[in-house]
C-alpha positions in Angstrom: 0.0 0.0 0.0 1.4 3.4 -0.9 2.0 5.2 2.4 1.7 8.8 1.3 0.6 9.4 -2.2 1.1 12.9 -3.4 -2.6 13.7 -3.4 -4.4 11.0 -1.3 -8.2 11.1 -1.2 -9.2 13.3 1.7 -12.5 13.1 3.7 -13.7 16.0 5.9 -15.6 14.3 8.8 -17.7 16.6 11.1 -19.7 15.6 14.1 -22.5 17.3 15.9 -24.5 16.5 19.1 -28.2 16.8 19.2 -29.0 14.0 21.7 -28.0 11.5 19.1 -24.5 12.0 17.5 -24.7 13.0 13.8 -21.6 12.4 11.6 -21.3 13.9 8.1 -18.5 13.4 5.7 -17.5 14.7 2.3 -14.6 13.9 0.0 -12.6 16.8 -1.4 -12.7 17.0 -5.2 -15.8 14.8 -5.0 -13.7 11.7 -5.3 -16.5 9.7 -3.6 -20.0 10.4 -2.4 -20.5 12.0 1.0 -23.0 10.9 3.6 -24.5 11.2 7.0 -24.5 8.7 9.9 -26.5 8.8 13.2 -25.4 7.1 16.4 -28.2 6.8 19.0 -27.6 8.7 22.3 -27.7 5.6 24.5 -25.1 3.8 22.4 -22.8 6.9 22.4 -23.2 7.2 26.2 -22.3 3.5 26.7 -19.2 3.7 24.4 -18.0 6.9 26.1 -18.5 5.4 29.5 -16.4 2.4 28.5 -13.7 4.7 27.2 -13.7 6.8 30.4 -13.2 3.7 32.5 -10.1 2.8 30.6 -8.4 6.3 30.8 -6.1 7.4 33.6 -8.1 9.5 36.0 -5.7 11.6 38.0 -8.5 12.9 40.3 -8.7 9.4 41.7 -5.7 8.3 43.9 -5.9 4.8 42.3 -6.8 6.1 38.8 -3.4 5.7 37.3 -2.9 2.3 38.8 -6.3 1.1 37.6 -5.5 2.3 34.0 -2.2 0.6 33.9 -3.1 -2.7 35.6 -6.8 -3.4 35.3 -8.4 -0.9 32.9 -9.4 -1.4 29.3 -6.0 -0.3 28.0 -4.0 -2.6 30.3 -4.4 -5.8 28.1 -4.6 -6.3 24.4 -7.8 -8.3 24.5 -9.8 -5.8 26.5 -8.4 -2.9 24.5 -9.3 -4.5 21.2 -12.8 -5.1 22.5 -13.1 -1.4 23.4 -11.7 -0.4 20.0 -14.3 -2.5 18.2 -17.1 -1.0 20.4 -15.8 2.5 19.5 -15.8 1.7 15.8 -19.3 0.3 15.8 -20.5 3.4 17.5 -18.6 6.2 15.8 -17.6 5.0 12.3 -20.6 5.4 10.0 -21.3 2.3 7.9 -21.2 4.2 4.6 -17.8 5.7 5.4 -16.5 2.3 6.5 -17.6 0.8 3.2 -15.7 3.5 1.3 -12.6 3.0 3.4 -12.8 -0.8 2.7 -13.1 -0.2 -1.0 -10.0 2.1 -0.9 -8.1 -0.5 1.1 -8.8 -3.2 -1.5 -7.3 -0.8 -4.1 -4.2 -0.2 -2.0 -5.1 3.5 -1.4 -4.6 5.1 2.0 -6.9 8.2 2.4 -6.6 11.1 4.8 -9.4 11.6 7.3 -9.6 15.1 8.7 -12.0 14.8 11.7 -13.8 17.6 13.6 -15.2 15.8 16.6 -18.0 17.3 18.7 -16.9 18.2 22.3 -18.7 15.2 23.7 -16.5 12.7 21.7 -13.2 14.7 21.7 -11.3 12.1 23.7 -12.1 9.2 21.3 -8.8 7.9 19.9 -10.0 7.7 16.3 -6.7 6.2 15.1 -7.2 3.2 17.4 -10.8 2.2 16.6 -11.1 -1.2 14.9 -13.4 -1.4 11.9 -12.6 -5.1 11.7 -10.9 -7.6 13.9 -7.2 -6.8 14.2 -7.5 -3.8 11.9 -7.3 -0.2 13.2 -8.4 2.9 11.4 -4.8 4.2 11.4 -3.8 1.0 9.5 -6.0 2.1 6.6 -6.0 5.9 6.8 -4.0 8.8 7.9 -5.9 10.7 10.6 -5.8 14.3 11.9 -8.1 16.7 13.6 -9.5 19.8 12.0 -8.6 23.1 13.7 -11.6 25.2 14.7 -12.5 27.3 11.6 -13.4 30.3 13.8 -9.8 30.4 15.0 -8.2 29.6 11.6 -10.1 32.4 9.9 -10.0 34.9 12.7 -9.1 38.4 11.4 -5.5 39.3 11.8 -4.3 35.8 12.7 -0.6 35.5 11.8 0.4 32.5 9.6 3.8 30.9 9.8 4.4 28.1 7.4 6.8 25.2 7.9 8.2 25.7 4.4 9.5 29.2 5.2 10.6 28.5 8.8 11.9 25.0 8.9 15.6 26.1 9.3 14.8 28.3 12.4 15.5 27.1 15.9 13.6 24.6 17.9 12.5 26.2 21.2 12.6 23.4 23.7 10.9 23.7 27.2 11.7 20.3 28.6 10.5 19.4 32.1 11.0 22.9 33.6 11.3 23.4 37.4 8.0 24.8 38.7 8.8 27.2 41.5 7.5 25.9 44.9 7.2 22.2 43.8 9.6 19.4 44.5 10.7 16.9 41.9 8.4 14.3 43.4 5.3 16.5 43.8 2.3 16.9 41.6 4.0 19.5 39.5 7.4 17.9 39.7 9.6 16.1 37.2 7.9 14.2 34.4 11.1 12.8 32.9 13.3 12.1 35.9 17.0 12.4 35.8 18.1 12.5 32.2 21.3 10.7 30.9 23.4 12.4 28.3 23.2 9.2 26.1 19.4 8.9 26.3 17.5 9.2 22.9 15.9 12.6 23.8 19.2 14.0 25.1 20.8 13.0 21.8 18.1 14.7 19.8 18.7 17.9 21.9 22.5 17.6 21.2 21.9 17.3 17.5 19.9 20.5 17.4 22.5 22.3 19.6 25.2 21.1 17.2 23.3 22.6 14.2 22.9 25.9 16.0 19.1 25.2 16.1 18.4 25.0 19.8 17.0 27.5 22.3 18.0 27.6 25.1 21.7 27.7 24.3 23.2 24.9 26.4 26.7 23.6 27.1 25.6 20.0 27.2 22.4 18.2 26.2 21.2 17.5 29.8 21.4 21.2 30.5 18.2 21.6 28.6 16.1 19.7 31.2 14.8 20.9 34.6 15.8 24.5 33.9 14.8 27.3 36.3 14.9 30.1 33.8 12.4 29.0 31.1 9.6 31.3 32.3 7.1 33.3 30.2 9.5 36.2 29.6 12.2 33.8 28.4 9.7 32.0 26.2 8.5 35.2 24.6 12.0 36.4 23.9 13.0 33.0 22.4 9.9 33.0 20.1 10.4 36.6 19.1 14.0 35.8 17.9 12.3 33.5 15.3 11.5 29.8 15.8 10.5 27.0 13.5 9.1 24.8 16.2 8.1 24.7 19.9 8.5 21.5 21.9 6.9 21.6 25.4 7.3 18.6 27.8 5.9 19.2 31.2 2.6 19.8 33.1 -0.7 21.2 31.9 -3.6 21.8 34.1 -6.7 21.4 31.9 -9.9 23.3 32.6 -12.9 21.1 33.6 -15.3 20.9 30.6 -18.3 21.6 32.9 -16.7 25.0 33.7 -17.2 26.2 30.1 -13.9 28.2 30.5 -11.4 26.5 28.2 -9.2 29.6 28.3 -8.2 28.7 31.9 -6.0 25.8 30.7 -2.5 26.4 32.1 1.1 25.6 31.0 3.4 25.2 34.0 6.7 26.9 33.1 9.3 28.2 35.5 7.3 31.4 36.2 7.4 32.9 39.6 4.2 34.0 41.4 4.9 37.7 40.7 4.8 37.1 36.9 2.1 39.2 35.1 -0.7 37.0 34.0 -4.4 36.0 34.3 -3.9 32.7 36.1 -4.1 32.6 39.9 -0.7 31.9 41.6 -0.2 28.6 43.3 2.6 28.5 45.9 5.5 30.3 44.4 4.3 29.9 40.9 1.9 31.6 38.4 1.0 29.3 35.4 0.8 30.6 31.9 -2.8 30.3 30.8 -4.4 30.1 27.3 -6.0 33.4 28.2 -2.5 34.9 28.6 -1.5 33.6 25.1 -4.7 35.0 23.6 -5.0 38.3 25.4 -1.5 39.1 26.4 -1.5 41.8 29.0 -4.9 43.3 28.1 -6.4 44.9 31.3 -3.2 43.9 33.2 -0.8 46.7 32.3 -1.1 50.3 31.4 0.2 49.7 27.9 -1.1 46.2 27.0 0.6 44.0 24.4 -1.3 41.4 22.4 -0.6 37.7 23.2 0.4 37.0 19.5 3.1 39.8 19.8 4.4 38.6 23.2 4.5 34.9 22.1 4.6 34.6 18.3 3.8 30.9 17.9 5.9 29.0 15.4 4.5 26.8 12.6 4.7 23.5 14.5 4.0 22.9 18.2 4.1 19.8 20.4 2.4 20.0 23.8 3.4 16.8 25.5 1.6 17.0 28.8 -1.6 15.6 30.5 -4.7 16.6 28.5 -2.9 19.4 26.7 -5.6 19.2 24.0 -8.4 19.4 26.4 -9.9 22.5 24.8 -11.5 20.3 22.1 -13.9 19.1 24.8 -15.5 22.6 25.0 -18.1 24.0 22.7 -16.1 27.1 22.5 -12.5 25.9 22.2 -10.2 28.6 23.5 -7.6 26.5 25.3 -4.0 25.9 24.6 -4.3 24.2 21.2 -6.5 27.0 19.9 -4.2 29.6 21.5 -1.3 28.1 19.6 -3.2 28.2 16.3 -4.4 31.7 17.0 -0.8 32.8 17.6 0.4 31.4 14.2 0.8 27.6 14.4 -0.4 25.5 11.5 0.0 22.2 13.3 -0.2 21.2 17.0 0.2 17.8 18.5 -1.4 17.5 21.9 -2.8 14.9 24.3 -6.4 13.9 24.7 -6.0 12.6 28.3 -3.5 12.2 31.1 -0.1 10.6 30.3 1.6 8.0 32.4 5.3 8.7 33.0 8.1 6.2 32.4 8.4 5.8 36.1 4.7 5.0 36.4 5.0 2.3 33.7 8.0 0.7 35.6 6.8 1.0 39.2 3.0 0.6 38.8 2.7 -1.6 35.8 5.9 -3.7 36.1 7.4 -2.5 32.8 11.1 -3.4 32.2 13.6 -1.0 33.9 14.9 0.0 30.4 11.4 0.7 29.0 10.9 4.4 28.2 7.5 4.7 26.5 7.1 8.4 27.2 10.6 9.4 26.2 10.2 7.3 23.1 6.9 9.0 22.2 8.5 12.4 22.7 11.4 11.5 20.3 9.0 10.1 17.7 6.7 13.2 17.8 9.8 15.5 17.7 11.2 13.6 14.7 7.8 13.7 12.9 7.6 17.5 13.4 10.9 17.8 11.5 9.4 16.2 8.3 7.5 17.9 5.5 4.4 15.6 6.1 4.3 15.6 9.8 0.7 14.1 10.0 1.8 11.2 7.8 4.9 10.6 9.9 2.9 10.7 13.1 0.5 8.2 11.7 3.4 6.0 10.6 4.6 6.0 14.2 1.2 5.1 15.5 1.0 2.3 12.9 4.3 1.0 14.3 2.9 1.2 17.8 -0.2 -0.7 16.8 2.0 -3.4 15.4 4.1 -3.6 18.5 1.1 -3.8 20.7 -0.5 -6.5 18.6 2.7 -8.5 18.6 4.2 -8.0 22.1 1.0 -7.2 24.1 3.1 -5.8 27.0 2.2 -2.7 28.9 5.0 -0.5 27.6 3.4 -0.9 24.1 -0.1 -0.1 25.4 -2.1 2.7 23.6 -2.8 4.2 27.0 0.1 6.5 26.2 0.6 6.7 22.4 -3.1 6.8 21.4 -3.5 9.9 23.6 -1.8 12.1 21.0 -3.8 13.8 18.3 -2.6 16.3 15.7 -4.7 19.3 15.0 -3.9 21.0 11.6 -5.1 24.0 9.7 -4.9 22.4 6.3 
């Protein structure tokens, strides 16, 4: 099967809630007929409840342990059953028929999905239209950026074609003031070795003169105390091709209706200027900051897009960093990045287990580094012209490893969390 034909058939898939879930699709260039599918409300509720039981729930002290040792994602058989349930519920029969027809011809289409808030955590890549077959096996999958953001007046646009040689701004496991390494906003990567895969990627960028911050050695990029909002703004204003963030995000609760309250935890002190409330010695950087800048906060306010000009490609590797897609009005971190100039953002649908959690809770091998491996794979994909295709290739490799090995370090509880939102 050709992996990435120059112009693969592309379907735009949109979902809307009206009690039942309505899914419409159309093929660009009218390559196939479009259609509409309806999933009954009770069936949708049951499928989403099953998915929720499988996901790591960090509000429950035992939530992570349950997800890694007893939940739906902890074993291949239970995960495969869940994936088939999700496919029966959310993949319209007419679209499934068209995908099968393309599969028999050796064609891999691109599905660009705009889920409704209710189904924003569904891992579309993972759903199983047939036994042993996943959607990502037969299609590239990405999420559509909210059109209201993409077409907002005055939105800057930075294209990868014109900025790919600019530096990678890397904020990797920053020290959050007031929080110890083993606390809730502590280290997500642990002590980094100079010969680890991620350290080596950092060293490569540094050797090419493409890394901010400027470091003496690769491990100097981790657990820094100076990567606050002022540093980030200055680095981005120098000109950047990409932003890679690995750390903590505090997602706003969907029932709050306030997606703009999602927060990035940089090394910002509590006296930093911003909209988020301080916690201990720290003030988070919120999506509202990125969108509004210092509006109402300073005598001479500066727009967020001017303070933090967002590069073409952004990776937000943190718990539920893509949580704004669960809101009817998506104004969270992903939307803020797109509003600030990004054309592609990879973020997480749910909470991410750390490598230490895989080892200590789930009994993964001491050398297993699922999170670090995922970071490296996402980073590598963001370096390529077709980042969406490369990320789907990675997830296809992960599906194959999970199918073959069936051990917890290969579980989609981590790698299926990642979704890529693109503007085109």
